[in-house]
C-alpha positions as CSV (number, residue, x, y, z in Angstrom):
1,M,-45.5,-32.0,57.5
2,G,-42.8,-34.5,56.9
3,K,-40.0,-34.7,54.4
4,T,-40.0,-37.9,52.3
5,G,-36.7,-38.7,50.5
6,K,-34.6,-35.9,49.1
7,Q,-37.0,-33.2,47.9
8,T,-40.6,-34.1,48.7
9,W,-42.9,-32.7,51.3
10,T,-45.7,-34.9,52.5
11,F,-48.6,-33.2,54.2
12,T,-49.5,-35.4,57.1
13,K,-52.1,-32.9,58.3
14,P,-54.7,-32.7,55.4
15,V,-54.6,-29.7,53.2
16,Y,-57.4,-29.1,50.7
17,I,-58.4,-27.1,47.7
18,Q,-61.5,-25.2,48.6
19,S,-62.2,-23.5,45.3
20,T,-60.5,-22.3,42.1
21,G,-61.0,-19.5,39.6
22,T,-59.8,-19.1,36.0
23,A,-59.9,-16.4,33.4
24,V,-58.5,-16.7,29.9
25,G,-58.1,-14.8,26.6
26,P,-59.7,-15.4,23.2
27,L,-57.4,-18.1,21.8
28,E,-57.7,-20.2,25.0
29,G,-61.5,-19.7,24.9
30,E,-61.5,-21.3,21.4
31,G,-59.5,-24.4,22.5
32,P,-60.6,-27.8,23.6
33,L,-60.9,-26.8,27.3
34,K,-63.0,-23.8,26.7
35,D,-65.9,-25.1,28.9
36,S,-63.7,-25.6,31.9
37,F,-62.8,-21.9,32.3
38,D,-64.8,-19.5,34.5
39,K,-64.3,-16.4,32.3
40,V,-63.3,-16.0,28.7
41,Y,-62.4,-12.6,27.1
42,D,-63.0,-12.0,23.4
43,T,-59.9,-9.8,22.9
44,L,-56.4,-9.7,24.3
45,H,-57.0,-6.3,25.8
46,C,-59.6,-7.9,28.2
47,D,-61.6,-4.6,28.2
48,E,-58.5,-2.6,29.3
49,D,-56.3,0.0,27.7
50,N,-53.0,-1.9,27.6
51,W,-51.6,-5.4,27.8
52,E,-50.3,-5.1,31.4
53,L,-53.7,-3.9,32.7
54,A,-55.3,-6.7,30.8
55,E,-53.1,-9.2,32.6
56,R,-54.0,-7.6,35.9
57,R,-57.7,-7.9,35.0
58,L,-57.3,-11.6,34.4
59,M,-55.7,-12.2,37.8
60,T,-58.3,-10.0,39.6
61,D,-61.1,-12.0,37.9
62,A,-59.5,-15.4,38.9
63,V,-59.1,-14.4,42.5
64,H,-62.6,-12.9,42.8
65,T,-64.1,-16.0,41.2
66,C,-62.3,-18.2,43.6
67,L,-63.6,-16.2,46.5
68,Q,-67.1,-16.1,45.2
69,K,-67.2,-19.9,44.7
70,S,-66.0,-20.5,48.3
71,G,-68.2,-17.9,49.9
72,V,-65.2,-16.6,51.9
73,D,-64.7,-12.9,52.2
74,K,-61.2,-11.6,51.4
75,S,-60.9,-10.3,54.9
76,N,-60.6,-13.9,56.1
77,I,-57.7,-14.8,53.8
78,D,-54.4,-14.7,55.7
79,L,-52.0,-14.9,52.7
80,F,-51.9,-14.2,49.0
81,L,-49.1,-16.0,47.2
82,A,-48.8,-14.6,43.7
83,G,-46.4,-14.6,40.7
84,D,-46.3,-13.7,37.1
85,L,-43.7,-13.3,34.3
86,L,-43.3,-9.5,34.4
87,N,-40.4,-7.7,36.0
88,Q,-40.8,-7.3,39.8
89,N,-44.0,-9.5,39.7
90,V,-46.0,-6.3,39.0
91,T,-49.3,-8.2,38.2
92,G,-49.4,-9.9,41.5
93,N,-48.2,-6.8,43.4
94,Y,-50.8,-4.6,42.0
95,V,-53.6,-7.1,42.5
96,A,-52.5,-7.5,46.1
97,R,-52.7,-3.7,46.4
98,Q,-56.4,-4.0,45.6
99,L,-57.0,-7.0,47.8
100,G,-55.3,-5.8,50.9
101,I,-54.2,-9.3,51.8
102,P,-50.7,-10.0,53.1
103,L,-48.5,-10.9,50.1
104,L,-45.7,-13.3,49.3
105,G,-44.6,-12.5,45.8
106,M,-43.0,-15.5,44.2
107,F,-41.2,-16.2,40.9
108,G,-40.3,-19.5,39.3
109,A,-41.1,-18.5,35.7
110,C,-43.8,-20.9,34.4
111,S,-43.3,-23.2,37.4
112,T,-44.8,-20.5,39.7
113,S,-48.3,-22.1,39.7
114,M,-47.1,-25.2,41.7
115,E,-44.5,-23.2,43.6
116,T,-47.1,-20.9,45.1
117,L,-49.5,-23.8,45.7
118,A,-46.8,-25.9,47.4
119,T,-45.6,-23.1,49.6
120,A,-49.2,-22.1,50.5
121,S,-49.9,-25.7,51.5
122,A,-46.8,-25.9,53.7
123,L,-47.9,-22.7,55.5
124,I,-51.4,-23.9,55.9
125,E,-50.3,-27.2,57.4
126,S,-47.8,-25.6,59.7
127,G,-50.5,-23.3,61.2
128,Y,-48.9,-20.1,60.0
129,S,-52.0,-19.5,57.8
130,K,-55.6,-20.7,58.0
131,Q,-56.7,-19.8,54.5
132,A,-54.5,-18.8,51.6
133,I,-54.9,-18.0,47.9
134,A,-52.2,-19.0,45.4
135,A,-52.5,-17.2,42.0
136,V,-50.5,-16.8,38.8
137,S,-50.9,-15.1,35.5
138,S,-49.4,-14.6,32.1
139,H,-50.4,-12.7,28.9
140,N,-49.1,-13.4,25.4
141,A,-48.5,-9.7,24.6
142,T,-46.8,-8.7,27.9
143,A,-44.5,-11.8,27.7
144,E,-43.5,-11.2,24.1
145,R,-42.8,-7.5,24.8
146,Q,-40.6,-8.4,27.8
147,F,-38.8,-11.6,26.7
148,R,-38.7,-11.5,22.9
149,Y,-40.2,-9.0,20.5
150,P,-43.4,-6.9,20.8
151,T,-46.3,-8.4,18.9
152,E,-46.5,-5.2,16.9
153,Y,-43.0,-5.9,15.5
154,G,-44.4,-9.0,13.6
155,G,-41.2,-11.0,14.0
156,Q,-41.2,-14.5,12.5
157,K,-40.8,-17.5,14.8
158,P,-39.6,-21.0,14.3
159,K,-41.8,-24.1,14.9
160,T,-40.0,-24.8,18.2
161,A,-41.5,-21.6,19.7
162,T,-44.4,-21.7,22.2
163,Y,-47.4,-19.4,22.5
164,T,-47.7,-17.7,25.9
165,V,-51.1,-18.5,27.4
166,T,-53.2,-15.4,28.2
167,G,-54.9,-16.2,31.5
168,S,-54.8,-16.5,35.2
169,G,-55.6,-19.2,37.7
170,A,-56.2,-19.0,41.5
171,A,-56.8,-21.6,44.2
172,L,-58.0,-21.2,47.8
173,I,-56.3,-23.6,50.2
174,S,-57.2,-24.5,53.8
175,T,-57.6,-27.5,56.2
176,N,-61.4,-27.6,55.7
177,P,-62.3,-31.0,54.1
178,S,-63.1,-31.0,50.4
179,P,-63.0,-33.5,47.6
180,I,-59.5,-32.4,46.5
181,R,-56.7,-33.0,48.9
182,I,-53.1,-31.8,48.4
183,E,-51.1,-34.9,49.3
184,A,-47.5,-33.9,48.6
185,A,-45.1,-31.5,46.8
186,T,-41.7,-32.1,45.3
187,I,-39.5,-29.0,45.1
188,G,-37.3,-29.0,42.0
189,K,-33.6,-28.2,41.4
190,V,-32.3,-25.8,38.8
191,M,-31.2,-27.8,35.7
192,D,-29.2,-26.5,32.8
193,Y,-28.3,-28.5,29.7
194,G,-26.9,-25.6,27.8
195,I,-29.9,-24.5,25.7
196,T,-29.5,-20.9,24.5
197,D,-32.4,-20.5,22.1
198,P,-35.2,-18.4,23.6
199,F,-37.5,-19.8,21.0
200,D,-37.0,-23.4,22.3
201,M,-38.3,-23.4,25.8
202,G,-39.4,-27.1,25.6
203,S,-35.8,-28.3,25.3
204,A,-34.6,-26.0,28.0
205,M,-37.3,-27.1,30.5
206,A,-37.4,-30.9,29.8
207,P,-34.4,-31.8,31.9
208,A,-35.9,-30.1,35.0
209,A,-39.2,-32.0,34.5
210,W,-37.3,-35.2,34.1
211,D,-35.4,-34.6,37.3
212,T,-38.4,-33.6,39.4
213,I,-40.6,-36.5,38.2
214,K,-37.8,-39.0,38.7
215,I,-37.0,-37.7,42.2
216,H,-40.7,-37.6,43.1
217,L,-41.3,-41.2,42.1
218,Q,-38.1,-42.3,44.0
219,D,-39.0,-40.2,47.1
220,M,-42.5,-41.6,47.3
221,G,-41.6,-45.2,46.3
222,R,-44.0,-45.1,43.4
223,V,-44.2,-45.9,39.7
224,P,-45.9,-43.9,37.0
225,S,-49.0,-46.1,37.0
226,D,-49.7,-44.9,40.6
227,Y,-51.0,-41.8,39.0
228,D,-53.9,-41.4,36.6
229,I,-52.1,-38.4,35.0
230,I,-48.7,-36.9,35.3
231,A,-49.1,-33.5,33.7
232,T,-46.2,-31.3,32.9
233,G,-46.7,-27.6,32.6
234,D,-45.6,-26.4,29.2
235,L,-43.0,-28.6,27.5
236,S,-45.1,-28.5,24.3
237,G,-44.5,-30.6,21.3
238,V,-40.8,-30.2,21.5
239,G,-40.1,-31.0,25.2
240,T,-42.7,-33.7,25.6
241,P,-40.9,-36.4,23.7
242,I,-37.6,-35.4,25.3
243,V,-38.8,-35.8,28.9
244,R,-40.5,-39.1,28.0
245,D,-37.3,-40.5,26.5
246,M,-35.2,-39.3,29.5
247,L,-37.5,-40.9,32.0
248,K,-37.7,-44.1,30.0
249,S,-33.9,-44.4,30.0
250,D,-34.1,-44.3,33.8
251,G,-36.7,-47.1,33.9
252,F,-39.8,-44.8,34.3
253,N,-42.1,-45.3,31.3
254,V,-44.7,-42.4,31.6
255,N,-46.1,-42.6,28.1
256,E,-49.4,-44.0,29.2
257,V,-50.1,-41.4,31.8
258,H,-48.1,-38.3,30.7
259,E,-49.9,-35.2,29.4
260,D,-48.6,-31.7,28.8
261,C,-50.8,-28.7,29.7
262,G,-49.3,-26.8,26.7
263,L,-50.7,-29.4,24.4
264,L,-54.0,-29.8,26.2
265,I,-55.1,-26.2,26.1
266,Y,-55.1,-25.6,22.3
267,H,-56.3,-27.5,19.3
268,S,-53.5,-28.8,17.1
269,D,-54.6,-26.5,14.2
270,Q,-54.5,-23.3,16.3
271,P,-51.7,-20.8,15.5
272,V,-49.6,-21.6,18.6
273,F,-46.5,-23.1,17.1
274,S,-45.4,-26.1,19.3
275,G,-48.0,-25.4,22.0
276,G,-48.8,-23.3,25.0
277,S,-46.5,-21.9,27.7
278,G,-46.5,-19.3,30.5
279,C,-47.5,-19.2,34.2
280,A,-51.1,-19.4,33.3
281,C,-50.7,-22.5,31.1
282,S,-50.4,-25.1,33.9
283,A,-52.6,-23.0,36.2
284,V,-55.7,-22.7,34.1
285,V,-55.5,-26.3,32.9
286,T,-55.0,-27.6,36.4
287,Y,-57.5,-25.3,38.2
288,G,-60.0,-25.8,35.5
289,K,-60.1,-29.2,33.7
290,L,-57.8,-31.4,35.8
291,L,-59.2,-30.6,39.2
292,E,-62.8,-30.8,38.0
293,D,-62.2,-34.2,36.6
294,L,-60.6,-35.2,39.9
295,K,-63.5,-33.9,41.8
296,Q,-66.0,-35.8,39.5
297,G,-64.1,-39.1,40.0
298,V,-62.6,-39.3,36.5
299,Y,-59.2,-39.4,38.3
300,N,-58.2,-40.4,41.8
301,R,-54.6,-39.1,41.9
302,I,-52.7,-36.8,39.7
303,L,-49.3,-35.2,39.7
304,V,-48.9,-31.8,38.2
305,V,-45.3,-30.7,37.5
306,A,-45.1,-27.1,36.4
307,T,-42.1,-26.3,34.4
308,G,-40.2,-23.0,34.1
309,A,-37.4,-21.5,32.0
310,L,-35.5,-19.1,34.3
311,M,-34.3,-16.9,31.4
312,S,-33.6,-13.2,31.2
313,P,-33.1,-11.2,28.0
314,M,-30.0,-9.6,29.6
315,M,-28.4,-12.9,30.4
316,L,-29.1,-14.2,26.9
317,Q,-27.4,-11.1,25.5
318,Q,-24.4,-12.0,27.7
319,K,-24.3,-15.5,26.0
320,E,-25.7,-17.4,29.0
321,S,-27.7,-20.6,28.7
322,I,-31.3,-21.1,29.9
323,P,-31.7,-22.8,33.3
324,G,-34.9,-24.7,34.0
325,I,-36.9,-25.7,37.1
326,A,-39.9,-27.8,37.8
327,H,-42.1,-28.1,40.9
328,G,-44.6,-30.9,41.4
329,V,-47.8,-31.2,43.5
330,V,-49.9,-34.3,44.1
331,F,-53.7,-34.0,44.2
332,T,-55.9,-36.8,45.4
333,R,-59.7,-37.3,45.4
334,E,-61.4,-37.8,48.7
335,E,-65.0,-38.7,49.6
336,V,-66.3,-35.9,51.9
337,T,-69.3,-36.8,54.1
338,S,-71.6,-34.0,55.1
């Protein structure tokens, strides 16, 4: 692995996605990407007794599906890198308890999908791990209970609010050749433009996405058109125009290639306010629709920049602002000869 520019890792020894697994809740299963998910639940409880168990079920399903597709037994996985939005990463921790795979628990809020994948790729390329699984999850009801108001409270929300995606995505990474190669990763900086409204995550995260995309393009010596898609994680309808304007002011017009996972996952008439958010948002869209399109030759190179709001209810009660972070991973399509 080599470092390119300020913040980008380039994987000189090829690292590949071997398989992926996704599981989602009912609203996601009614959206435009419903056919790209491996498992869809009809209710938010996901056949469990409470919200937290439901989220655990989603991650368990995603990991097991990922293993089944690859034909690899869990005993041959060296590392499990997992994260979620709950205190102490309890979803990932308890799933790891079941799996019995060495765990690296990670947290980058909604950016954790690409944080776990980038770290796993670095460990694979360096030889510290031969096969690793990166997984994240989120659940609408668990996130609302922890960060805002329990859904049972029935609190009203403004149009700037986002809807936390109920789901989980997992990816198995190794050096075995496959059609999807992980080419590079750009590790983001914490950015804070003073946003204090927990119902406006798009505005809080947009500066981090802007900085990571700009640095990535500068580090790699590329322009937006070098990518078929530059997908942000969950800026939604509020943050998407902000990041586009910020990049355009720096000479990077991404309008033709930019998509946001929070806008892709739901229909515009679904009750999701300004769009989707959560760890699972970028994960299920990437590990479902985007990588399948890459594999099928619809795309040749994509950049996924997962965005996260590093907020805490306690810090907001102490009148702190909301820092944001974004991590990017480049996926390329390769022809694999048997």
